[in-house]
PyMOL commands that place a pseudoatom at each C-alpha (Angstrom):
pseudoatom trace, name=CA, resn=MET, resi=1, chain=A, elem=C, hetatm=0, pos=[30.878, -8.029, 22.160]
pseudoatom trace, name=CA, resn=THR, resi=2, chain=A, elem=C, hetatm=0, pos=[34.396, -7.125, 21.466]
pseudoatom trace, name=CA, resn=GLU, resi=3, chain=A, elem=C, hetatm=0, pos=[35.443, -3.723, 20.196]
pseudoatom trace, name=CA, resn=HIS, resi=4, chain=A, elem=C, hetatm=0, pos=[36.384, -5.470, 17.049]
pseudoatom trace, name=CA, resn=SER, resi=5, chain=A, elem=C, hetatm=0, pos=[33.435, -7.228, 16.394]
pseudoatom trace, name=CA, resn=GLY, resi=6, chain=A, elem=C, hetatm=0, pos=[31.399, -4.038, 17.117]
pseudoatom trace, name=CA, resn=ARG, resi=7, chain=A, elem=C, hetatm=0, pos=[33.244, -2.071, 14.550]
pseudoatom trace, name=CA, resn=SER, resi=8, chain=A, elem=C, hetatm=0, pos=[32.878, -4.863, 11.921]
pseudoatom trace, name=CA, resn=ARG, resi=9, chain=A, elem=C, hetatm=0, pos=[29.178, -4.966, 12.649]
pseudoatom trace, name=CA, resn=GLN, resi=10, chain=A, elem=C, hetatm=0, pos=[28.899, -1.140, 11.969]
pseudoatom trace, name=CA, resn=LYS, resi=11, chain=A, elem=C, hetatm=0, pos=[30.868, -1.538, 8.647]
pseudoatom trace, name=CA, resn=LEU, resi=12, chain=A, elem=C, hetatm=0, pos=[28.365, -4.103, 7.252]
pseudoatom trace, name=CA, resn=LEU, resi=13, chain=A, elem=C, hetatm=0, pos=[27.079, -2.934, 3.852]
pseudoatom trace, name=CA, resn=ALA, resi=14, chain=A, elem=C, hetatm=0, pos=[23.383, -2.206, 3.776]
pseudoatom trace, name=CA, resn=SER, resi=15, chain=A, elem=C, hetatm=0, pos=[21.099, -4.195, 1.311]
pseudoatom trace, name=CA, resn=ASP, resi=16, chain=A, elem=C, hetatm=0, pos=[18.401, -2.492, -0.900]
pseudoatom trace, name=CA, resn=ASP, resi=17, chain=A, elem=C, hetatm=0, pos=[15.629, -4.230, 1.253]
pseudoatom trace, name=CA, resn=GLU, resi=18, chain=A, elem=C, hetatm=0, pos=[17.323, -2.820, 4.299]
pseudoatom trace, name=CA, resn=ARG, resi=19, chain=A, elem=C, hetatm=0, pos=[17.151, 0.847, 2.745]
pseudoatom trace, name=CA, resn=ASP, resi=20, chain=A, elem=C, hetatm=0, pos=[13.638, 0.279, 1.701]
pseudoatom trace, name=CA, resn=ARG, resi=21, chain=A, elem=C, hetatm=0, pos=[12.733, -0.760, 5.272]
pseudoatom trace, name=CA, resn=ALA, resi=22, chain=A, elem=C, hetatm=0, pos=[14.497, 2.360, 6.614]
pseudoatom trace, name=CA, resn=ALA, resi=23, chain=A, elem=C, hetatm=0, pos=[12.684, 4.561, 4.067]
pseudoatom trace, name=CA, resn=GLU, resi=24, chain=A, elem=C, hetatm=0, pos=[9.386, 3.148, 5.290]
pseudoatom trace, name=CA, resn=ARG, resi=25, chain=A, elem=C, hetatm=0, pos=[10.306, 4.041, 9.041]
pseudoatom trace, name=CA, resn=VAL, resi=26, chain=A, elem=C, hetatm=0, pos=[10.706, 7.643, 7.770]
pseudoatom trace, name=CA, resn=ARG, resi=27, chain=A, elem=C, hetatm=0, pos=[7.406, 7.966, 5.731]
pseudoatom trace, name=CA, resn=GLU, resi=28, chain=A, elem=C, hetatm=0, pos=[5.670, 6.105, 8.799]
pseudoatom trace, name=CA, resn=ALA, resi=29, chain=A, elem=C, hetatm=0, pos=[7.132, 8.743, 11.241]
pseudoatom trace, name=CA, resn=LEU, resi=30, chain=A, elem=C, hetatm=0, pos=[5.976, 11.679, 8.901]
pseudoatom trace, name=CA, resn=ALA, resi=31, chain=A, elem=C, hetatm=0, pos=[2.272, 10.106, 8.817]
pseudoatom trace, name=CA, resn=GLU, resi=32, chain=A, elem=C, hetatm=0, pos=[2.285, 9.912, 12.852]
pseudoatom trace, name=CA, resn=GLY, resi=33, chain=A, elem=C, hetatm=0, pos=[3.623, 13.503, 13.156]
pseudoatom trace, name=CA, resn=ARG, resi=34, chain=A, elem=C, hetatm=0, pos=[7.155, 12.611, 14.636]
pseudoatom trace, name=CA, resn=ILE, resi=35, chain=A, elem=C, hetatm=0, pos=[8.809, 14.375, 11.875]
pseudoatom trace, name=CA, resn=GLU, resi=36, chain=A, elem=C, hetatm=0, pos=[7.927, 17.473, 9.993]
pseudoatom trace, name=CA, resn=LEU, resi=37, chain=A, elem=C, hetatm=0, pos=[7.461, 17.575, 6.162]
pseudoatom trace, name=CA, resn=ALA, resi=38, chain=A, elem=C, hetatm=0, pos=[10.672, 19.740, 5.761]
pseudoatom trace, name=CA, resn=GLU, resi=39, chain=A, elem=C, hetatm=0, pos=[12.763, 16.746, 7.275]
pseudoatom trace, name=CA, resn=LEU, resi=40, chain=A, elem=C, hetatm=0, pos=[11.423, 13.964, 4.939]
pseudoatom trace, name=CA, resn=ASP, resi=41, chain=A, elem=C, hetatm=0, pos=[13.501, 14.873, 1.793]
pseudoatom trace, name=CA, resn=GLN, resi=42, chain=A, elem=C, hetatm=0, pos=[16.771, 15.053, 4.058]
pseudoatom trace, name=CA, resn=ARG, resi=43, chain=A, elem=C, hetatm=0, pos=[16.155, 11.694, 5.851]
pseudoatom trace, name=CA, resn=LEU, resi=44, chain=A, elem=C, hetatm=0, pos=[15.110, 9.928, 2.501]
pseudoatom trace, name=CA, resn=THR, resi=45, chain=A, elem=C, hetatm=0, pos=[18.254, 11.219, 0.915]
pseudoatom trace, name=CA, resn=GLU, resi=46, chain=A, elem=C, hetatm=0, pos=[20.345, 9.929, 3.891]
pseudoatom trace, name=CA, resn=VAL, resi=47, chain=A, elem=C, hetatm=0, pos=[18.562, 6.512, 3.514]
pseudoatom trace, name=CA, resn=TYR, resi=48, chain=A, elem=C, hetatm=0, pos=[19.128, 5.953, -0.288]
pseudoatom trace, name=CA, resn=GLN, resi=49, chain=A, elem=C, hetatm=0, pos=[22.764, 7.345, -0.114]
pseudoatom trace, name=CA, resn=ALA, resi=50, chain=A, elem=C, hetatm=0, pos=[23.526, 4.928, 2.927]
pseudoatom trace, name=CA, resn=LYS, resi=51, chain=A, elem=C, hetatm=0, pos=[26.291, 2.276, 2.182]
pseudoatom trace, name=CA, resn=THR, resi=52, chain=A, elem=C, hetatm=0, pos=[26.366, 0.595, 5.783]
pseudoatom trace, name=CA, resn=ARG, resi=53, chain=A, elem=C, hetatm=0, pos=[24.028, -0.411, 8.206]
pseudoatom trace, name=CA, resn=ALA, resi=54, chain=A, elem=C, hetatm=0, pos=[25.540, 2.258, 10.642]
pseudoatom trace, name=CA, resn=GLU, resi=55, chain=A, elem=C, hetatm=0, pos=[24.630, 5.086, 8.073]
pseudoatom trace, name=CA, resn=LEU, resi=56, chain=A, elem=C, hetatm=0, pos=[21.099, 3.606, 7.950]
pseudoatom trace, name=CA, resn=GLU, resi=57, chain=A, elem=C, hetatm=0, pos=[20.797, 3.784, 11.700]
pseudoatom trace, name=CA, resn=ILE, resi=58, chain=A, elem=C, hetatm=0, pos=[21.909, 7.478, 11.687]
pseudoatom trace, name=CA, resn=ALA, resi=59, chain=A, elem=C, hetatm=0, pos=[19.153, 8.153, 8.926]
pseudoatom trace, name=CA, resn=ASN, resi=60, chain=A, elem=C, hetatm=0, pos=[16.514, 6.597, 11.166]
pseudoatom trace, name=CA, resn=ARG, resi=61, chain=A, elem=C, hetatm=0, pos=[17.782, 8.075, 14.361]
pseudoatom trace, name=CA, resn=GLY, resi=62, chain=A, elem=C, hetatm=0, pos=[15.176, 8.816, 17.000]
pseudoatom trace, name=CA, resn=LEU, resi=63, chain=A, elem=C, hetatm=0, pos=[12.604, 6.740, 15.006]
pseudoatom trace, name=CA, resn=PRO, resi=64, chain=A, elem=C, hetatm=0, pos=[10.470, 3.829, 16.311]
pseudoatom trace, name=CA, resn=GLU, resi=65, chain=A, elem=C, hetatm=0, pos=[10.662, 0.414, 14.459]
pseudoatom trace, name=CA, resn=THR, resi=66, chain=A, elem=C, hetatm=0, pos=[7.941, 0.190, 11.751]
pseudoatom trace, name=CA, resn=ALA, resi=67, chain=A, elem=C, hetatm=0, pos=[5.282, -2.281, 12.256]
pseudoatom trace, name=CA, resn=SER, resi=68, chain=A, elem=C, hetatm=0, pos=[5.742, -5.520, 10.194]
pseudoatom trace, name=CA, resn=ARG, resi=69, chain=A, elem=C, hetatm=0, pos=[3.960, -6.181, 7.042]
pseudoatom trace, name=CA, resn=GLY, resi=70, chain=A, elem=C, hetatm=0, pos=[1.914, -8.557, 9.245]
pseudoatom trace, name=CA, resn=ALA, resi=71, chain=A, elem=C, hetatm=0, pos=[0.271, -5.759, 10.960]
pseudoatom trace, name=CA, resn=LEU, resi=72, chain=A, elem=C, hetatm=0, pos=[-2.220, -4.875, 8.106]
pseudoatom trace, name=CA, resn=VAL, resi=73, chain=A, elem=C, hetatm=0, pos=[-5.423, -4.318, 10.437]
pseudoatom trace, name=CA, resn=VAL, resi=74, chain=A, elem=C, hetatm=0, pos=[-4.864, -0.722, 12.378]
pseudoatom trace, name=CA, resn=ASP, resi=75, chain=A, elem=C, hetatm=0, pos=[-7.067, 1.176, 14.795]
pseudoatom trace, name=CA, resn=ARG, resi=76, chain=A, elem=C, hetatm=0, pos=[-7.060, 4.402, 13.066]
pseudoatom trace, name=CA, resn=GLN, resi=77, chain=A, elem=C, hetatm=0, pos=[-9.634, 6.593, 11.231]
pseudoatom trace, name=CA, resn=PRO, resi=78, chain=A, elem=C, hetatm=0, pos=[-10.047, 5.829, 7.317]
pseudoatom trace, name=CA, resn=THR, resi=79, chain=A, elem=C, hetatm=0, pos=[-8.433, 8.227, 5.005]
pseudoatom trace, name=CA, resn=SER, resi=80, chain=A, elem=C, hetatm=0, pos=[-11.189, 8.030, 2.417]
pseudoatom trace, name=CA, resn=ARG, resi=81, chain=A, elem=C, hetatm=0, pos=[-14.401, 6.145, 1.950]
pseudoatom trace, name=CA, resn=PHE, resi=82, chain=A, elem=C, hetatm=0, pos=[-15.400, 7.028, -1.853]
pseudoatom trace, name=CA, resn=ALA, resi=83, chain=A, elem=C, hetatm=0, pos=[-13.986, 7.766, -5.123]
pseudoatom trace, name=CA, resn=LEU, resi=84, chain=A, elem=C, hetatm=0, pos=[-15.662, 9.247, -8.198]
pseudoatom trace, name=CA, resn=GLY, resi=85, chain=A, elem=C, hetatm=0, pos=[-14.142, 9.424, -11.783]
pseudoatom trace, name=CA, resn=LEU, resi=86, chain=A, elem=C, hetatm=0, pos=[-16.842, 11.427, -13.561]
pseudoatom trace, name=CA, resn=PHE, resi=87, chain=A, elem=C, hetatm=0, pos=[-15.435, 12.623, -17.038]
pseudoatom trace, name=CA, resn=GLY, resi=88, chain=A, elem=C, hetatm=0, pos=[-11.975, 12.362, -15.299]
pseudoatom trace, name=CA, resn=GLY, resi=89, chain=A, elem=C, hetatm=0, pos=[-10.000, 10.163, -12.972]
pseudoatom trace, name=CA, resn=PHE, resi=90, chain=A, elem=C, hetatm=0, pos=[-9.138, 9.464, -9.461]
pseudoatom trace, name=CA, resn=ALA, resi=91, chain=A, elem=C, hetatm=0, pos=[-6.380, 7.613, -7.549]
pseudoatom trace, name=CA, resn=ARG, resi=92, chain=A, elem=C, hetatm=0, pos=[-6.279, 6.332, -4.100]
pseudoatom trace, name=CA, resn=GLU, resi=93, chain=A, elem=C, hetatm=0, pos=[-2.640, 5.103, -3.445]
pseudoatom trace, name=CA, resn=GLY, resi=94, chain=A, elem=C, hetatm=0, pos=[0.428, 5.103, -1.216]
pseudoatom trace, name=CA, resn=ARG, resi=95, chain=A, elem=C, hetatm=0, pos=[-0.251, 4.909, 2.599]
pseudoatom trace, name=CA, resn=TRP, resi=96, chain=A, elem=C, hetatm=0, pos=[-3.682, 5.308, 3.193]
pseudoatom trace, name=CA, resn=ILE, resi=97, chain=A, elem=C, hetatm=0, pos=[-6.241, 3.809, 5.593]
pseudoatom trace, name=CA, resn=VAL, resi=98, chain=A, elem=C, hetatm=0, pos=[-9.134, 1.858, 4.046]
pseudoatom trace, name=CA, resn=PRO, resi=99, chain=A, elem=C, hetatm=0, pos=[-12.469, 1.923, 5.742]
pseudoatom trace, name=CA, resn=PRO, resi=100, chain=A, elem=C, hetatm=0, pos=[-14.638, -1.242, 6.143]
pseudoatom trace, name=CA, resn=LYS, resi=101, chain=A, elem=C, hetatm=0, pos=[-16.765, -0.274, 3.141]
pseudoatom trace, name=CA, resn=PHE, resi=102, chain=A, elem=C, hetatm=0, pos=[-15.262, 1.535, 0.146]
pseudoatom trace, name=CA, resn=THR, resi=103, chain=A, elem=C, hetatm=0, pos=[-17.308, 2.726, -2.986]
pseudoatom trace, name=CA, resn=ALA, resi=104, chain=A, elem=C, hetatm=0, pos=[-15.810, 3.644, -6.404]
pseudoatom trace, name=CA, resn=TRP, resi=105, chain=A, elem=C, hetatm=0, pos=[-17.596, 4.985, -9.393]
pseudoatom trace, name=CA, resn=SER, resi=106, chain=A, elem=C, hetatm=0, pos=[-16.146, 5.550, -12.830]
pseudoatom trace, name=CA, resn=MET, resi=107, chain=A, elem=C, hetatm=0, pos=[-18.467, 7.287, -15.264]
pseudoatom trace, name=CA, resn=PHE, resi=108, chain=A, elem=C, hetatm=0, pos=[-16.753, 8.192, -18.540]
pseudoatom trace, name=CA, resn=GLY, resi=109, chain=A, elem=C, hetatm=0, pos=[-13.546, 8.354, -16.654]
pseudoatom trace, name=CA, resn=GLY, resi=110, chain=A, elem=C, hetatm=0, pos=[-11.475, 5.967, -14.825]
pseudoatom trace, name=CA, resn=GLY, resi=111, chain=A, elem=C, hetatm=0, pos=[-9.445, 5.478, -11.447]
pseudoatom trace, name=CA, resn=ARG, resi=112, chain=A, elem=C, hetatm=0, pos=[-6.875, 3.493, -9.645]
pseudoatom trace, name=CA, resn=ILE, resi=113, chain=A, elem=C, hetatm=0, pos=[-7.167, 2.016, -6.207]
pseudoatom trace, name=CA, resn=ASP, resi=114, chain=A, elem=C, hetatm=0, pos=[-3.809, 0.808, -4.907]
pseudoatom trace, name=CA, resn=LEU, resi=115, chain=A, elem=C, hetatm=0, pos=[-3.795, -1.206, -1.821]
pseudoatom trace, name=CA, resn=SER, resi=116, chain=A, elem=C, hetatm=0, pos=[-0.288, -2.204, -1.716]
pseudoatom trace, name=CA, resn=GLU, resi=117, chain=A, elem=C, hetatm=0, pos=[0.869, 0.142, 1.167]
pseudoatom trace, name=CA, resn=ALA, resi=118, chain=A, elem=C, hetatm=0, pos=[-2.532, 0.494, 2.496]
pseudoatom trace, name=CA, resn=ARG, resi=119, chain=A, elem=C, hetatm=0, pos=[-3.716, -0.573, 6.121]
pseudoatom trace, name=CA, resn=PHE, resi=120, chain=A, elem=C, hetatm=0, pos=[-7.008, -1.704, 6.821]
pseudoatom trace, name=CA, resn=THR, resi=121, chain=A, elem=C, hetatm=0, pos=[-9.659, -0.824, 9.705]
pseudoatom trace, name=CA, resn=GLY, resi=122, chain=A, elem=C, hetatm=0, pos=[-11.098, -4.330, 9.825]
pseudoatom trace, name=CA, resn=GLN, resi=123, chain=A, elem=C, hetatm=0, pos=[-10.418, -7.889, 9.023]
pseudoatom trace, name=CA, resn=GLU, resi=124, chain=A, elem=C, hetatm=0, pos=[-12.844, -7.727, 6.144]
pseudoatom trace, name=CA, resn=THR, resi=125, chain=A, elem=C, hetatm=0, pos=[-12.967, -4.793, 3.775]
pseudoatom trace, name=CA, resn=ARG, resi=126, chain=A, elem=C, hetatm=0, pos=[-15.717, -4.581, 1.211]
pseudoatom trace, name=CA, resn=PHE, resi=127, chain=A, elem=C, hetatm=0, pos=[-15.312, -2.715, -2.012]
pseudoatom trace, name=CA, resn=LEU, resi=128, chain=A, elem=C, hetatm=0, pos=[-18.407, -1.675, -4.317]
pseudoatom trace, name=CA, resn=ALA, resi=129, chain=A, elem=C, hetatm=0, pos=[-16.678, -0.920, -7.884]
pseudoatom trace, name=CA, resn=VAL, resi=130, chain=A, elem=C, hetatm=0, pos=[-19.098, 0.424, -10.534]
pseudoatom trace, name=CA, resn=ALA, resi=131, chain=A, elem=C, hetatm=0, pos=[-17.577, 1.338, -13.959]
pseudoatom trace, name=CA, resn=LEU, resi=132, chain=A, elem=C, hetatm=0, pos=[-20.169, 2.830, -16.585]
pseudoatom trace, name=CA, resn=TRP, resi=133, chain=A, elem=C, hetatm=0, pos=[-18.532, 3.641, -19.753]
pseudoatom trace, name=CA, resn=GLY, resi=134, chain=A, elem=C, hetatm=0, pos=[-15.307, 4.063, -17.678]
pseudoatom trace, name=CA, resn=GLY, resi=135, chain=A, elem=C, hetatm=0, pos=[-12.880, 1.764, -15.887]
pseudoatom trace, name=CA, resn=THR, resi=136, chain=A, elem=C, hetatm=0, pos=[-11.327, 1.049, -12.443]
pseudoatom trace, name=CA, resn=GLU, resi=137, chain=A, elem=C, hetatm=0, pos=[-8.168, -0.773, -11.690]
pseudoatom trace, name=CA, resn=ILE, resi=138, chain=A, elem=C, hetatm=0, pos=[-7.722, -2.347, -8.121]
pseudoatom trace, name=CA, resn=VAL, resi=139, chain=A, elem=C, hetatm=0, pos=[-4.454, -3.359, -7.119]
pseudoatom trace, name=CA, resn=VAL, resi=140, chain=A, elem=C, hetatm=0, pos=[-4.220, -5.785, -4.218]
pseudoatom trace, name=CA, resn=PRO, resi=141, chain=A, elem=C, hetatm=0, pos=[-1.296, -7.109, -2.241]
pseudoatom trace, name=CA, resn=ASP, resi=142, chain=A, elem=C, hetatm=0, pos=[-0.390, -10.737, -2.661]
pseudoatom trace, name=CA, resn=ASP, resi=143, chain=A, elem=C, hetatm=0, pos=[-0.501, -11.340, 1.271]
pseudoatom trace, name=CA, resn=VAL, resi=144, chain=A, elem=C, hetatm=0, pos=[-4.031, -10.964, 1.725]
pseudoatom trace, name=CA, resn=GLU, resi=145, chain=A, elem=C, hetatm=0, pos=[-7.302, -12.966, 0.595]
pseudoatom trace, name=CA, resn=VAL, resi=146, chain=A, elem=C, hetatm=0, pos=[-9.268, -11.445, -2.346]
pseudoatom trace, name=CA, resn=ASP, resi=147, chain=A, elem=C, hetatm=0, pos=[-12.838, -12.309, -3.417]
pseudoatom trace, name=CA, resn=VAL, resi=148, chain=A, elem=C, hetatm=0, pos=[-14.228, -10.944, -6.571]
pseudoatom trace, name=CA, resn=LYS, resi=149, chain=A, elem=C, hetatm=0, pos=[-17.550, -11.221, -7.963]
pseudoatom trace, name=CA, resn=GLY, resi=150, chain=A, elem=C, hetatm=0, pos=[-19.063, -8.805, -10.274]
pseudoatom trace, name=CA, resn=LEU, resi=151, chain=A, elem=C, hetatm=0, pos=[-21.039, -8.439, -13.514]
pseudoatom trace, name=CA, resn=GLY, resi=152, chain=A, elem=C, hetatm=0, pos=[-19.711, -7.366, -17.010]
pseudoatom trace, name=CA, resn=LEU, resi=153, chain=A, elem=C, hetatm=0, pos=[-22.585, -6.188, -19.011]
pseudoatom trace, name=CA, resn=PHE, resi=154, chain=A, elem=C, hetatm=0, pos=[-20.957, -5.264, -22.444]
pseudoatom trace, name=CA, resn=GLY, resi=155, chain=A, elem=C, hetatm=0, pos=[-17.883, -4.877, -20.352]
pseudoatom trace, name=CA, resn=LEU, resi=156, chain=A, elem=C, hetatm=0, pos=[-15.291, -6.796, -18.265]
pseudoatom trace, name=CA, resn=PHE, resi=157, chain=A, elem=C, hetatm=0, pos=[-15.210, -7.509, -14.475]
pseudoatom trace, name=CA, resn=GLY, resi=158, chain=A, elem=C, hetatm=0, pos=[-11.981, -9.226, -14.198]
pseudoatom trace, name=CA, resn=LYS, resi=159, chain=A, elem=C, hetatm=0, pos=[-11.155, -11.603, -11.524]
pseudoatom trace, name=CA, resn=ARG, resi=160, chain=A, elem=C, hetatm=0, pos=[-7.347, -12.190, -11.911]
pseudoatom trace, name=CA, resn=GLY, resi=161, chain=A, elem=C, hetatm=0, pos=[-6.558, -10.897, -8.448]
pseudoatom trace, name=CA, resn=ALA, resi=162, chain=A, elem=C, hetatm=0, pos=[-8.770, -13.186, -6.562]
pseudoatom trace, name=CA, resn=ARG, resi=163, chain=A, elem=C, hetatm=0, pos=[-6.990, -15.804, -4.350]
pseudoatom trace, name=CA, resn=ARG, resi=164, chain=A, elem=C, hetatm=0, pos=[-6.696, -17.246, -0.954]
pseudoatom trace, name=CA, resn=GLY, resi=165, chain=A, elem=C, hetatm=0, pos=[-4.329, -15.305, 1.344]
pseudoatom trace, name=CA, resn=ARG, resi=166, chain=A, elem=C, hetatm=0, pos=[-2.090, -16.483, 4.265]
pseudoatom trace, name=CA, resn=PRO, resi=167, chain=A, elem=C, hetatm=0, pos=[-3.953, -17.730, 7.514]
pseudoatom trace, name=CA, resn=GLY, resi=168, chain=A, elem=C, hetatm=0, pos=[-5.144, -14.636, 9.320]
pseudoatom trace, name=CA, resn=ALA, resi=169, chain=A, elem=C, hetatm=0, pos=[-4.469, -12.167, 6.537]
pseudoatom trace, name=CA, resn=PRO, resi=170, chain=A, elem=C, hetatm=0, pos=[-7.127, -9.520, 5.906]
pseudoatom trace, name=CA, resn=ARG, resi=171, chain=A, elem=C, hetatm=0, pos=[-9.979, -10.235, 3.373]
pseudoatom trace, name=CA, resn=ILE, resi=172, chain=A, elem=C, hetatm=0, pos=[-10.858, -8.203, 0.637]
pseudoatom trace, name=CA, resn=VAL, resi=173, chain=A, elem=C, hetatm=0, pos=[-14.516, -8.547, -0.983]
pseudoatom trace, name=CA, resn=ILE, resi=174, chain=A, elem=C, hetatm=0, pos=[-14.753, -6.856, -4.330]
pseudoatom trace, name=CA, resn=ARG, resi=175, chain=A, elem=C, hetatm=0, pos=[-18.386, -6.611, -5.921]
pseudoatom trace, name=CA, resn=GLY, resi=176, chain=A, elem=C, hetatm=0, pos=[-19.917, -4.394, -8.509]
pseudoatom trace, name=CA, resn=LEU, resi=177, chain=A, elem=C, hetatm=0, pos=[-20.812, -3.831, -12.151]
pseudoatom trace, name=CA, resn=ALA, resi=178, chain=A, elem=C, hetatm=0, pos=[-18.900, -2.944, -15.310]
pseudoatom trace, name=CA, resn=MET, resi=179, chain=A, elem=C, hetatm=0, pos=[-21.382, -1.800, -18.033]
pseudoatom trace, name=CA, resn=PHE, resi=180, chain=A, elem=C, hetatm=0, pos=[-19.651, -0.589, -21.341]
pseudoatom trace, name=CA, resn=GLY, resi=181, chain=A, elem=C, hetatm=0, pos=[-16.536, -0.579, -19.059]
pseudoatom trace, name=CA, resn=ALA, resi=182, chain=A, elem=C, hetatm=0, pos=[-14.161, -2.553, -17.066]
pseudoatom trace, name=CA, resn=VAL, resi=183, chain=A, elem=C, hetatm=0, pos=[-13.197, -3.280, -13.463]
pseudoatom trace, name=CA, resn=VAL, resi=184, chain=A, elem=C, hetatm=0, pos=[-9.897, -5.066, -13.240]
pseudoatom trace, name=CA, resn=THR, resi=185, chain=A, elem=C, hetatm=0, pos=[-8.323, -6.654, -9.995]
pseudoatom trace, name=CA, resn=LYS, resi=186, chain=A, elem=C, hetatm=0, pos=[-4.346, -7.235, -10.227]
pseudoatom trace, name=CA, resn=SER, resi=187, chain=A, elem=C, hetatm=0, pos=[-2.397, -8.809, -7.488]
pseudoatom trace, name=CA, resn=ARG, resi=188, chain=A, elem=C, hetatm=0, pos=[1.149, -7.135, -6.789]
pseudoatom trace, name=CA, resn=PRO, resi=189, chain=A, elem=C, hetatm=0, pos=[3.673, -9.343, -5.091]
pseudoatom trace, name=CA, resn=MET, resi=190, chain=A, elem=C, hetatm=0, pos=[4.971, -7.253, -2.057]
pseudoatom trace, name=CA, resn=GLY, resi=191, chain=A, elem=C, hetatm=0, pos=[8.544, -7.901, -2.870]
pseudoatom trace, name=CA, resn=ASN, resi=192, chain=A, elem=C, hetatm=0, pos=[8.118, -5.613, -6.017]
pseudoatom trace, name=CA, resn=VAL, resi=193, chain=A, elem=C, hetatm=0, pos=[6.364, -2.566, -4.402]
pseudoatom trace, name=CA, resn=PRO, resi=194, chain=A, elem=C, hetatm=0, pos=[8.262, 0.451, -6.117]
pseudoatom trace, name=CA, resn=ARG, resi=195, chain=A, elem=C, hetatm=0, pos=[10.630, 2.668, -4.329]
pseudoatom trace, name=CA, resn=PRO, resi=196, chain=A, elem=C, hetatm=0, pos=[9.502, 6.272, -3.910]
for i in range(1, 196): cmd.bond("trace and resi %d" % i, "trace and resi %d" % (i + 1))
show_as sticks, trace
zoom trace
C-alpha cells in the first residue's frame, strides 16, 4: 500500500453503522471487565463524535473485535432467571445473558423483556409468561426462530412475533397464560436497535 493510499483510507468518513459497531465494542469491553466504568462515557463520546474511520480506531484502541450478530449462543452464566411484576413492573433489557428457561409473572403489574441485545446460553430458550390482571411484552430479534403458544382467558396471548428464523439460529419458545391481562410478543428488525 502506498503512503498516499494509506492516508486516503484514514480519511474515509465513518458511517452511522460503523459508529454503532464501535460503540458495541466499547460496551462489550466493559461487560468483560476490559475497561472501567469511568472510561465508558469518554470512549462512547469519542465514538459518536468520530468523523473518520481513523478516529473510530482511536476510540476503540486496545479493544478486541466484537462477536458478530451470528454468535448469539455464548458459554456464560445467565444474568437472570425470573422476573416478577407484582403491583409494579419489571424490565430485562440491554445486554444480558438469558438462561435456557426463564419465567415471567405479571400480577396487577407489568413487565418488558427485550431480547434485542441479549445472548443465549443454549440453542433453545423456553419462556413461561403468566399475566394475571397484568401484562408482559416480549421483544424478540428478527434473526431468531420464535414459537408462541399460550392461552388468553378473558385476555390476550399475542403471537405476532412468531416466525421461522434463519438456518441455525437460536430458537425461542414462549408458553403461558394471560387471564384478564396480556402477553404480547413483538419482533424488532435488528437494523433498528436504538443507539444508547
